[in-house]
C-alpha positions, -999 to 999 in steps of 0.1 A, spaced: -281 -373 -562 -267 -394 -534 -261 -423 -558 -240 -399 -580 -220 -385 -551 -214 -422 -539 -199 -430 -573 -178 -399 -572 -167 -407 -537 -157 -443 -547 -139 -431 -578 -120 -405 -557 -111 -430 -530 -98 -455 -556 -73 -429 -568 -60 -421 -533 -58 -457 -522 -36 -464 -552 -16 -432 -546 -9 -440 -509 1 -476 -517 24 -462 -545 40 -439 -519 46 -467 -494 61 -489 -521 82 -460 -534 96 -455 -499 101 -493 -496 76 -496 -467 101 -477 -446 85 -456 -419 114 -432 -415 114 -425 -453 77 -419 -453 80 -395 -423 110 -377 -440 88 -373 -471 63 -353 -451 90 -328 -443 94 -320 -480 73 -294 -498 54 -321 -518 48 -341 -486 35 -311 -467 10 -304 -496 -6 -338 -490 -20 -324 -458 -17 -286 -460 -40 -279 -490 -72 -259 -494 -93 -289 -505 -85 -309 -474 -91 -279 -452 -125 -274 -469 -135 -310 -462 -125 -306 -426 -147 -275 -423 -176 -293 -440 -174 -322 -416 -173 -298 -387 -204 -280 -400 -222 -313 -402 -213 -321 -366 -226 -287 -355 -260 -288 -371 -280 -307 -398 -291 -272 -410 -258 -270 -430 -266 -302 -449 -277 -287 -482 -247 -263 -483 -223 -291 -474 -238 -315 -499 -235 -289 -528 -199 -280 -520 -188 -316 -516 -205 -325 -548 -184 -298 -566 -152 -309 -549 -157 -346 -558 -167 -336 -594 -134 -316 -597 -113 -345 -581 -128 -371 -604 -123 -349 -634 -86 -346 -625 -84 -384 -619 -100 -391 -653 -75 -368 -669 -45 -386 -654 -59 -419 -665 -63 -407 -701 -28 -392 -700 -15 -425 -685 0 -406 -656 -18 -422 -627 4 -430 -598 -1 -466 -587 22 -492 -572 42 -516 -593 24 -549 -594 38 -575 -570 22 -601 -548 25 -578 -519 9 -548 -536 -19 -569 -550 -27 -582 -515 -26 -546 -501 -48 -533 -530 -73 -561 -525 -74 -555 -487 -77 -517 -490 -105 -519 -516 -123 -545 -494 -122 -520 -466 -135 -493 -490 -164 -515 -503 -174 -526 -467 -174 -489 -457 -195 -479 -486 -220 -507 -477 -220 -497 -441 -226 -461 -449 -255 -470 -473 -273 -486 -443 -275 -453 -425 -309 -436 -431 -298 -401 -418 -285 -382 -449 -263 -357 -429 -247 -387 -412 -241 -404 -445 -223 -373 -458 -203 -370 -426 -190 -406 -429 -181 -400 -465 -160 -371 -454 -145 -389 -425 -133 -418 -446 -121 -394 -472 -100 -373 -447 -87 -404 -430 -77 -423 -462 -39 -418 -456 -43 -433 -421 -66 -461 -432 -42 -472 -460 -12 -468 -438 -29 -490 -411 -36 -517 -437 1 -516 -447 14 -517 -411 -11 -543 -398 0 -568 -424 37 -559 -421 45 -587 -397 30 -612 -422 53 -598 -449 83 -598 -426 76 -634 -418 75 -642 -456 106 -621 -461 126 -639 -435 115 -672 -450 128 -661 -484 161 -649 -468 165 -683 -451 160 -702 -483 184 -679 -502 210 -684 -474 206 -722 -476 210 -721 -514 241 -699 -512 257 -723 -487 254 -752 -512 274 -732 -538 308 -738 -524 328 -726 -555 309 -694 -560 328 -661 -555 306 -633 -543 315 -597 -547 296 -572 -525 295 -535 -536 282 -507 -514 286 -470 -511 266 -438 -510 272 -433 -548 288 -451 -577 278 -486 -566 253 -493 -595 278 -481 -622 306 -501 -606 284 -532 -605 274 -527 -641 310 -522 -653 323 -551 -633 295 -574 -646 304 -565 -682 342 -570 -677 340 -603 -658 314 -618 -681 341 -620 -708 358 -647 -688 334 -660 -662 298 -671 -658 285 -641 -639 252 -633 -622 245 -598 -608 216 -581 -591 193 -563 -615 183 -526 -614 168 -515 -581 175 -550 -567 199 -539 -539 178 -546 -508 180 -578 -488 148 -592 -503 159 -583 -539 193 -599 -534 176 -630 -519 154 -633 -550 184 -629 -572 201 -658 -554 170 -680 -556 159 -672 -592 191 -665 -611 220 -685 -596 227 -720 -608 254 -746 -601 273 -733 -631 275 -697 -618 311 -687 -609 306 -652 -597 278 -633 -581 280 -595 -580 257 -580 -553 249 -543 -550 241 -536 -514 219 -506 -505 205 -498 -470 184 -474 -451 191 -489 -416 222 -499 -397 226 -537 -398 210 -543 -432 243 -547 -451 255 -571 -424 223 -591 -429 229 -593 -466 265 -604 -460 254 -632 -437 232 -644 -466 255 -638 -496 289 -643 -479 310 -620 -501 347 -628 -504 355 -594 -521 340 -562 -508 340 -529 -528 332 -495 -512 327 -469 -538 325 -439 -515 305 -423 -486 286 -390 -483 257 -376 -465 230 -391 -487 203 -408 -466 218 -393 -434 183 -383 -422 173 -420 -422 203 -433 -404 201 -407 -376 239 -403 -375 269 -403 -398 283 -432 -377 253 -454 -385 254 -444 -422 291 -452 -425 285 -485 -408 261 -495 -436 266 -477 -469 300 -465 -457 313 -501 -458 319 -508 -422 296 -539 -420 308 -552 -454 345 -549 -443 337 -567 -410 319 -595 -428 347 -605 -452 365 -638 -445 402 -638 -435 412 -646 -471 389 -619 -485 398 -586 -503 386 -551 -495 387 -526 -523 379 -490 -516 379 -456 -533 411 -439 -522 398 -405 -531 370 -406 -505 379 -396 -470 353 -419 -454 368 -449 -473 403 -440 -461 389 -437 -426 374 -472 -430 408 -487 -438 424 -470 -408 397 -485 -385 394 -519 -402 414 -547 -385 396 -576 -401 421 -582 -430 459 -581 -435 471 -549 -451 481 -566 -483 444 -576 -488 432 -540 -486 433 -523 -520 428 -487 -530 420 -471 -564 425 -434 -570 424 -408 -597 461 -399 -598 485 -411 -572 495 -380 -553 475 -379 -521 477 -416 -512 497 -447 -521 472 -464 -544 472 -499 -558 459 -487 -591 455 -452 -604 448 -432 -636 469 -409 -657 460 -388 -688 422 -388 -684 405 -373 -715 368 -366 -713 349 -363 -745 312 -358 -752 306 -395 -758 334 -413 -741 363 -411 -717 399 -424 -722 427 -429 -697 458 -448 -688 459 -471 -657 490 -478 -637 494 -502 -609 520 -508 -582 538 -533 -603 543 -507 -630 518 -524 -653 500 -500 -676 468 -502 -696 450 -480 -721 412 -476 -719 386 -459 -740 351 -465 -727 317 -453 -740 305 -436 -708 300 -400 -699 320 -380 -674 355 -382 -659 341 -394 -626 333 -428 -643 370 -434 -646 369 -438 -609 341 -463 -610 358 -482 -638 390 -483 -618 372 -501 -590 359 -527 -614 394 -530 -631 411 -536 -598 387 -563 -588 389 -580 -623 427 -579 -620 425 -595 -586 404 -623 -601 431 -631 -627 421 -611 -658 449 -594 -676 449 -556 -683 446 -564 -720 415 -586 -714 400 -559 -692 406 -531 -717 390 -552 -745 360 -560 -723 355 -523 -714 347 -517 -751 314 -535 -745 303 -511 -717 273 -490 -727 264 -454 -717 233 -464 -698 253 -486 -675 268 -455 -660 234 -440 -653 239 -410 -676 231 -409 -714 236 -382 -740 207 -378 -764 199 -356 -793 169 -336 -782 144 -315 -800 156 -282 -817 191 -296 -818 198 -295 -780 222 -319 -763 202 -335 -735 222 -352 -708 199 -376 -690 211 -383 -655 177 -389 -640 183 -424 -626 191 -410 -591 209 -381 -575 233 -376 -546 257 -347 -538 289 -363 -554 269 -374 -584 256 -338 -590 291 -323 -588 304 -349 -612 276 -345 -637 281 -307 -637 318 -312 -643 308 -333 -674 283 -306 -685 311 -281 -684 329 -296 -714 301 -285 -737 312 -253 -754 279 -234 -758 252 -223 -733 244 -248 -705 213 -253 -684 204 -277 -656 170 -290 -645 169 -307 -611 149 -312 -579 163 -305 -544 179 -336 -527 161 -354 -499 171 -373 -468 204 -354 -462 196 -345 -426 212 -315 -408 238 -311 -436 211 -304 -462 213 -266 -463 251 -266 -465 252 -291 -493 225 -274 -513 244 -241 -511 275 -259 -524 254 -273 -553 243 -237 -560 279 -225 -562 288 -253 -585 258 -246 -608 269 -209 -610 304 -220 -621 290 -241 -650 255 -230 -660 239 -200 -675 204 -212 -663 191 -235 -636 155 -246 -631 148 -262 -598 117 -284 -597 111 -287 -560 109 -260 -534 124 -276 -503 160 -262 -505 155 -239 -534 165 -208 -514 197 -225 -503 206 -234 -539 198 -199 -550 218 -184 -522 249 -204 -531 245 -196 -568 240 -159 -563 270 -157 -540 290 -173 -567 280 -147 -592 248 -161 -608 220 -136 -616 188 -140 -595 168 -143 -628 190 -172 -639 179 -196 -612 142 -203 -612 117 -225 -593 93 -243 -615 77 -277 -614 53 -275 -644 69 -295 -672 54 -273 -700 66 -241 -683 100 -256 -678 102 -265 -715 92 -230 -724 119 -215 -701 145 -237 -717 134 -229 -752 137 -192 -746 173 -197 -732 187 -224 -754 192 -228 -791 207 -255 -813 240 -268 -800 233 -258 -764 233 -285 -736 207 -293 -709 213 -316 -680 184 -335 -665 196 -343 -630 177 -365 -606 141 -374 -606 126 -346 -627 90 -348 -639 87 -377 -664 69 -355 -689 101 -335 -694 117 -365 -711 89 -365 -737 91 -327 -742 128 -327 -748 
């Protein structure tokens, strides 16, 4: 029997080693993000669950007396049988959570499994059966700490390798004297703006841009090393950050001449510790300070944090600070929109700039908010010498998925709006505005937002109020701020029974099928369970 339980133990440990390495990679090996995850409902369940409690009790019984050995062995055998059965099911369903294969994760997997095998060998040398069972339990319970220790012990090695890559990327960038670098940062809209600008400028220039999820300093460094060539004319860099100083570090390496700040909000506030630190990084402060004297700063004139950035910035002359805005009523913009028309599959609008030059645009993206992201790209392209006519023609090549939201025809004739790339407060409000153009019944499926810090409850209540204005049904897939969303929705007139908490994809699909019929619309907002994409 001990050989069987050893196999179960090894099988179980394999799953959890892969899971914890997956979680560390998902949080980009950032300790503050890991700690913030443990404040969420899902994070708490990793430690506050009956199975872990049972294992702690069993280990305590084994310490008290060997007389409990038979009972503990039997219970643990059943627990491991259950856990291995669940693991086998996830493997067959291809739903196992494991890290994406990289040289770093392969090294960490090898090291963690080496520790597992050595532990199994060491335990096998113990003759006392109760002690063997106790050590199985101890390693089991401490798996999160053991894997985290492996990650953190070798982190200095990876930091050294990272710094070496950054140095090589900086040296290569310095050899490309004729390269124009455009840096884009912001709490929202930066990926869409980067994608739009890449499509537009590629019609006239040889453009390289960072790929999906390549907005960290190491991702940007790899882009410079692997994708740039002597023929490249423009490099477009999306700059994300979870710490103050990271955008400045990227700017030192990439040396942007043009900076674009798409907007600031409270997203990731919990990680930065203060709004001041957040605005220094994703709010554009470090990017603005890093631009050369002949550089250009382009900001979203509809965002209060961007306007505050311009007031505080003294790095550039006023004529090199540009603003884009939806309409031109609140501020004196350099380019603005008129006559925005939002349709199910596209948006159209007219642009006007300070010189009175007008342009007509029809673009295959969803939601009026994307007119704002397009404006930022249009303004930069105009500064680089493209005509309005050239830019308008280039925008016809923009695809829906570049905006992070796609309209699909779902099962049973439902309109499925897939905006599951990522989520932030401004993005949710914008997506709900787009959902509102659909004439029939509307539903939203979304998790609560994370990493919002002390503003979290207030923001979720506002989201609830917006949901009540647009939707007849809301299904929230995570518990953390569900009560805040529900409070805001109910205060705005939504029925209690119309806003539900459910994280089971099959049950969510059933709820939607009972509410919606052919021609109704469902918004998938943020990182909802992947199975929902299959079900809809």
